[in-house]
C-alpha positions in Angstrom: 0.0 0.0 0.0 1.4 3.4 -0.8 1.8 6.0 2.0 -0.5 8.3 0.1 -3.3 5.7 0.1 -3.3 5.6 3.9 -4.0 9.2 4.6 -7.2 11.2 4.2 -7.1 14.0 1.7 -7.2 16.5 4.6 -3.7 15.5 5.8 -2.2 15.4 2.3 1.2 13.9 1.7 4.3 15.5 0.4 5.9 13.8 -2.6 9.6 12.8 -2.1 12.2 14.5 -4.3 14.9 12.0 -3.2 15.3 9.2 -5.7 16.8 6.7 -3.2 14.2 7.4 -0.5 11.8 4.5 0.3 8.6 5.3 2.2 6.0 2.7 3.2 2.9 2.9 5.4 0.8 0.3 7.2 -2.5 0.7 9.0 -2.4 -0.4 12.6 -5.8 -1.3 14.1 -6.1 -1.8 17.9 -9.8 -2.7 17.5 -12.0 -2.0 20.5 -9.1 -0.5 22.5 -9.4 2.6 20.3 -13.1 2.4 19.4 -12.0 1.1 16.0 -9.7 4.1 15.5 -6.7 3.3 13.4 -3.2 4.8 13.1 -0.7 4.7 10.3 2.9 3.4 10.8 5.1 5.2 8.3 8.7 4.1 7.7 11.1 6.2 5.6 14.5 4.9 4.7 17.2 7.0 2.9 20.9 6.4 2.3 23.3 8.7 4.1 26.7 9.9 3.0 28.7 7.7 5.5 27.4 4.4 4.1 24.8 4.2 6.9 21.0 4.3 6.3 18.8 6.9 7.9 15.5 5.6 9.2 12.5 7.8 10.2 9.6 6.0 11.9 6.3 7.9 12.4 2.8 7.1 13.7 0.0 9.3 12.4 -3.7 9.4 13.2 -6.0 8.5 10.3 -9.7 8.1 9.5 -10.7 11.7 10.3 -8.9 11.6 13.7 -6.9 14.8 14.3 -4.8 13.5 17.2 -3.2 10.3 18.4 -4.7 8.6 21.5 -2.8 9.8 24.6 -0.5 7.1 25.9 0.1 5.5 22.5 3.8 4.5 22.4 6.3 4.0 19.6 9.3 1.9 20.5 12.3 1.1 18.2 14.6 -1.8 19.2 17.9 -2.0 17.4 20.5 -4.8 17.9 22.3 -2.7 20.4 19.9 -0.1 21.7 16.2 1.0 22.0 14.3 4.2 22.0 10.7 5.0 22.9 8.3 8.0 22.6 4.8 8.4 24.0 1.9 10.5 22.5 0.4 13.3 24.6 -3.1 14.7 24.5 -2.7 16.8 21.4 0.0 15.1 19.4 -0.7 14.8 15.6 2.3 12.4 15.2 5.1 10.8 17.1 8.4 9.8 15.6 11.8 8.4 16.1 14.8 8.7 13.8 18.1 6.8 13.8 21.0 5.7 11.5 22.0 2.1 11.0 24.4 0.1 8.9 22.8 -1.8 5.9 21.6 -5.4 6.6 21.0 -4.7 10.3 17.6 -5.7 11.8 15.3 -3.5 13.9 11.9 -3.9 15.4 9.1 -1.3 15.6 6.5 -1.6 18.3 3.3 0.4 18.5 1.9 0.0 22.0 -1.4 0.9 23.5 -2.2 -0.2 27.1 -1.3 -3.9 27.1 -1.7 -4.4 23.4 1.5 -4.4 21.3 1.9 -4.6 17.5 5.4 -5.5 16.4 6.9 -5.1 12.9 10.4 -6.3 12.1 12.6 -4.7 9.4 16.0 -5.1 7.8 17.8 -1.9 6.7 
């Protein structure tokens, strides 16, 4: 699914001018925990000058929702480290950014209450 297909026209979506940039989106549905509200997980990968790869991971509200649910967490687990960010009452997105060497694995977790959605990636 293209990132553009995930977002409502109200949010819009900027086209990338970088040829080597890869951007993908996936709808995350926590079901009844969010009254059927869904969020979009967006991962952007772009080569950097020092042979590493830059990775930007974002969570956006979708389906006419303006804000993320408070307490929604985004966690990145690398082979050697982890980072986490939590949505507050009026956040329109949360994001984490990092650089990694090619062929390294990382996990993205979107967490709400006791529910956890895990996606695994290779840079």
